N, C-alpha and C positions, 0 to 999 in steps of 0.2 A: 551772450554774444559768441558767434562762431566765425572762424576765418580759416583760410588755407593758403598755402604757398608751396611751390615746387622749386627744387634746386637741381642744377646739373651735377653738383657735388655736395654730399652731406657726410658729416662725420658721425660715426657710431662706434661704440666700443669694439665692435667686431670688424671694423674697417670702413673704408670710404665707399660710397655708393650714390646712385641717384635716388632721391627720396621725395616724399610729399609730407608736408607738415599739416597737422590738423589741430585746431584749438576749438573745443566745443564743450560747453557746460563746465568750464573750469579745468578741463583736462588738456594737456599738451602732449601730443603723440607724433611720432615720425614713422611713416610707412615706407620701407624700401620699394623701389620700382625696378622693373626689368630693364627699362631703357629711358633715356631722356626724351623730352618732347620739344617742339619748336619754341614754346613759350618759356622754357626753363631759363632761369638767370639767377646767379648768386651762389654763395657758398653757405650752406646751412650748418650751424653749430649749436650745441646746447648752450644756454645762457649760463654764465658763471655766477656762483654765489660769492658774495663779499662777506667773509665770516667774522669780520671785526670792524665795527664802526661806532664812533662817538659823533653822532650827527651834528650836534651844536658846534663842534670845533671847525666845521667847514667855514663858518662865518669869520673865524679869526685866522684862516690860512693866509700867510704872507705878512701878518701883523707882528710877528716876533723875530723878523729877520734883520734886526739891528742890534748893535753891540750894547750890552748893559754896563753898569758901573763896575762889575766884577766879572770873573770868568763865567761865560754862559755854558749851561749844561741842561740836561733833562730837568733838573730840579729848579733852575731859574725859569725855564719854560713853564713848568707846572704852576708856579706862582702867577705868571701872566695868564695862564689858562683859568685859574681859579677866579681871578679878577674879572675876566670876561664872562665866565659862567654865572657870576652873581647878577648879571643883567638879564638873564634869560628867563622869561615867563612862558606859560603854555602857548600863547599866541606867537611869540617869537620862535619857539622851538618848532611849531608847526610850519611856519614860513621857511625857516632854515632847512628843516628836514625835507620839505617838498622840493626845494631848489636842488638840494643834494641828490635826491632820488631821481629827479629828471636827468641830472648829469650822469648818474650811475647807469641808468637805462640807455642813454644815448651812447655810452662807452661800452656797453656789453654786459654789465652786471644786471642780473634779473632777480636776484634775491639778496637781502641784506640781513645780517645778524646785528641787532642794536644792543650793545653793551651799555645798559641804561642805568645811570646812577643819579641823575638830577631829579630826585623824587619830590622834594618839598620846596617851599618858598625860600628865597635867599637867606632869610634869618633863621631857617630851620623849622619854622612852623609848618605843619601839614596843610595842604590845601583842603578846602571843604570836601572835595572829592579826592580821595587819596590817590586815585589813578590819573589825575589831571595831566601830569606831564607825560605819562605813558600814552594816554589817549591822544595827545598831540602827535606823537610818532605814528600811532595807528591811523589817525586821520590823514597824515601826510602820505603814508603808504597806500591807503585806499584811493586817495586823490590821484596819485601818479601811477598806480597799478603795479608797483614793485611788490614782490613777495617779501614778507617780513617774518623773521624769527626774533621775537622780543625777549631780551635777557635782563629782566629786573635784577639789580646787582646789590648784594649785601656788602655794607661798608660800616664797620663798627668802631675802629680805633685808628689812631694816627701813626702807629709804628709797632715794631716787634717788642718794644719796651712797655707797651700797654698804655702809652700816653693817650689822653682823650683827643677827639677830633678838634682840629683848629677851627676858629670861627668860620673861615671860608669853606670848611668841609661839612658844616652842620646840616646842609640841605641833602647830604648823601645818606644820613644816618637812619637806621631802623633798629628796633629790637628784633630778635630772632622771630618772635611771634608776629610782630607787625610786618616783617618781611614775608613770612609765610602767608599771612592774610592777603598781602598785596599780590603775591603769585596766584593765589586761589581766585581772587577777583579778576585778574587778567585772563586766567585760563577759562573762565566762564564766557569770555568774549571770543574765543578761538573760532575760526571759520576757515574755509578753503583759502589758501594763500597766506594765512596768518596763524602762527603757532607760538607757544610760550615755553621757553626753557628757564634756566636760572644762570646767574653768574655770581661767583665769589670774587670780589674785586682783586684780592691778592692775599698772600699769607700775612703780610704786614698789617692788612686792614681787617682780617678775619681771624680771631683766635681759634685755637684748636677745639675748644668746647662748642663754640658756635658752629664751626665747620661740621663737626660730628652731628649736631642736632639738626642742621639743615639737610645733610645728606641722609640721615635716618628718615626724615619726612619725605625725601625725594625718591626713596627706593621703590615706591609703588608707582611713581610717575615714569613717563617714557621720554621726557624732553631732554634736550642736550644740556650739558653742564660746562660752563666756560670759566676760565680763571687766567688772570695775568700771572706770569711766573718768570722769574730770573731775567727780567728785562734789563736791569742795571747792576753793575758790579757792587754798588753800595747796598743793594738789596741782598745780594749773596753774602756780603760781609756781615750785615746785621742779622741775617738768619743764622749764620754760623755762630755768631756770638750768643744769640738767644737760645738756640736749640742744639748746637753742636753738629748740625747737618746743613748741607746746601739746600736751597728751596725745593728743587725738583725731587731730590732724594727724599726729603722729608714728606712731600706730598705723596710720592709713590709708596712710602712706608705707612702712611696714616690715612689714606683714602682709597676707595675701590676704583682706581683710575682704569677705565676701559674704553671701548669704542664710543661711548656716549660723550666723552670728554673732548674739549678743545683747549689745549694749553697754549695761550697766546704769548708769542715772542720766544720763550725758552732760549733766549740768546746765549746766556752764559751758563752752559752746562758742560760737565766733564764727560769723558768717554763712557764711564759706567752709566751715568744718567742718560746719555744719548741712547745707549743700547737698551736700557730698560724702558725708555719712552717708546722706542720702536716696537718692542715686544708687547707693550700694553695695548696697542691698537688705537690709542688716542691720536687725535689730529694735532699736529703742530701748526698753530695759527700764525703765519708769517706775514709781516707788513713791511716789506723792504723800504718803501719810500718814507714811511714814518720813522723806521729804525735808523735810516740815514739822516733824515731831517733832525732828529733829536740826538744824534750821536750815540746811539745805543750800542752798536756793534753788529757782528755778522753771525748768523746761525750756521752751525756746521752741516750744511746741506748735503754735500757729497757723501760723506760717511753715513749720514742718517738715511738717505735714500738707498744706499748700498745695503743697509741693514733692514730694509723693508718698511721704513717709517712712512707715515702718512702725513701729507701737508695740505694746506689750503692757504688762500691769500685774503688779505683785508686791507682796507684803506685807512683804518684807525683814526688818526688825527686829521685826515682829509687834506694833507699837503698835496696829494695827487688823487684824482678820481679816475683811475685808468687801470683795468686789469692787465693791459698790455705792458704798462710801465712796471707794475708789480712783478709780473713774470719775467720781464727782461732783466730787472735788477736782482732777482733771485740768482740768475746765472752770472750777471756781470760782477756782483760782489765776490763770487768765488773766483772768477777770472782774475780780478785785480789782486787778490791775496796770493793766488797760486801761480800767476803768470803763465796760464795755459788756457785753452779754449774748449768749448763743448763739454763742459764738466758734468752736466746733468744728464748727458746721453749715456747709453749703454750699447753693447753689441746688438742686443735684441731690439732696443728703441734708439736708433742712432740720431734721430731728429730731436734736438733740444727743445724747440718750441712745442712740438707735438707731445713729447713726454711730460713737460711741465704743465701743459694745458690739461691733459688727461688726469694727472695727479691732483691738480688744484680743483678740478671739477669733482672728482670722487670725494676728496677730503672736505670740500666746501659743502657738498650735499649732506654728508654725514654730520658735520658741525651745525648744519641748519636743522637737523632733526628730520631730514628727508632720506629717502631710500637711495643709496648710491648706485643701486642696480637699475634705477630708472633715470638715465642720463639727462632727459629733458624735463625732469620733475620741477626744476626751477624756471623753466622757460626755454626760449630759443631765440637765436639771432641770425640774421642774414648779412653776410659780408658782400660788398660790391665786387662781383667777379670781373667787371669791366675796368676797375681801377688799374692804372699802370703799375702800381706796386705789386699787383698779383698777376701780371701778364706772364704767360708761359710757365706758370707754376702748376705742379700736380700734387694732389693729395697732401702728404705731410709737409711739403714745401709751402703750401698755402698757410699753414699755421706758423711755420718758421718765419715766413715773410710778414705776416700780420704782426708778429711780436717783435721781430728784430730789424725790419726794413724801414722804420721811421715812425712818425707820429700822425700820419694822415688819418683822418676819421673814416674808417672803412666800414663801420657798422651802418647798414642801410635801413634795416627793419628789425624790430624786437617784438616778441610776443611773450606774455606771461599768462597766468591763469585768468587774468582780467581781460585778455584779448590782445589786439595789436596796439602797443603803446607808442611805438616809434615808426614813422614812415618817412622815406627819403632823408633819413638821418636826423629828423627832428621829432621830439616828443610832442604829442598832440596838445599838451597843456603848457608848452614851454613859455609862451609870452605872458600869460596871466600869472603863472607861478613866479617868473622873474620879476614882474612888476611889483608883486607883493613883497618879494624878498628885498628888493632895493629899498622900498619904503621902510621895511623893518630894520635894515642895517643903518639907515640914516637915523632912525630913532635910537638904536642901541649906542651909536657912536656920538650922539649929540652932546654927551657929557664929557667927551675927551678934551 
């Protein structure tokens, strides 16, 4: 499938210009033009990668916003999540992921990194096809046209103290060999628009010997490596008690962390860890709406960016499916704690929205296993230049206004390697995907 579009303003790393978008044989490219033409309309941007997603959690968004019998926290939310996850089979996962991916594409995400740990049946028994749950995600990505970086996740124990997995966690479990077999089976399915990396769930879930064994096997591979790190203060305390080190410091001392890595959250890090993370070249995977929803805390964004650190954004637990909201709250969290404005800006990059967009794009591409020097490698989107929110805006003001001027749906069209997926703000499969999703949710909630 081939398609093309022309825009009177297009963002490139080298600056704004008039450009023409080409999508042909799975390749998305943008060609600068000398001048605009009478048919030009819209603002052309690279599509943003969503570097951290648990697709199944979209179906429970809004269902944990009521007070429990004791103080609510990340840990009480996790128990509710486990109960919901126990209902998910491959058919349900396909239906939920497809609905989520339609929403992502309509919002401006064109690629998603799926941190996938629902491997087995709810009782822990493997499916006849060990890739069944992963195949559901792959099928949803193909159906909707979103680019997919699948991150099968290693999950071995219940805590730093070595406790076994709880009954509700049994479907996450693999041996190291079984996990590597799963990764190999999934990599055999790779094709344009779909690649496979790995994820280590967390240091509390992956002991040091297993981490070393998996990384040794991955040295010859080129895929990205993701891990949850330092999301909660309890995790930091438990890691200190078990190892004598904070989680990020331990990881940096015991693993070859480099530009292939995405360290998700990294919320509770000290100044030394922050500087070392910036020097490593790894991407900090930030999920502000989830981190706010779960009461995690705030990442030290300003200092980290000043030290040259790389970032990307993700929707994580799917309490929001909007790159605009993630980027906005990256900045707003800093403003609230510091009582100042425009904190992610610099003298060289004075527009906050433009700087955050460029940083999240480059970091998201790297975390997806794509070339950050090919800005349209994940796809492209067209904003509605005629919308009142973008009236009388020029260049970087367009990005600032998209991110900070409200929640109007400004994404008019979206292209990925599969072709044009969104036209006039609507995904071409929206209705049939939504119909199946509603039926699936009724089935999952019938036992409530």
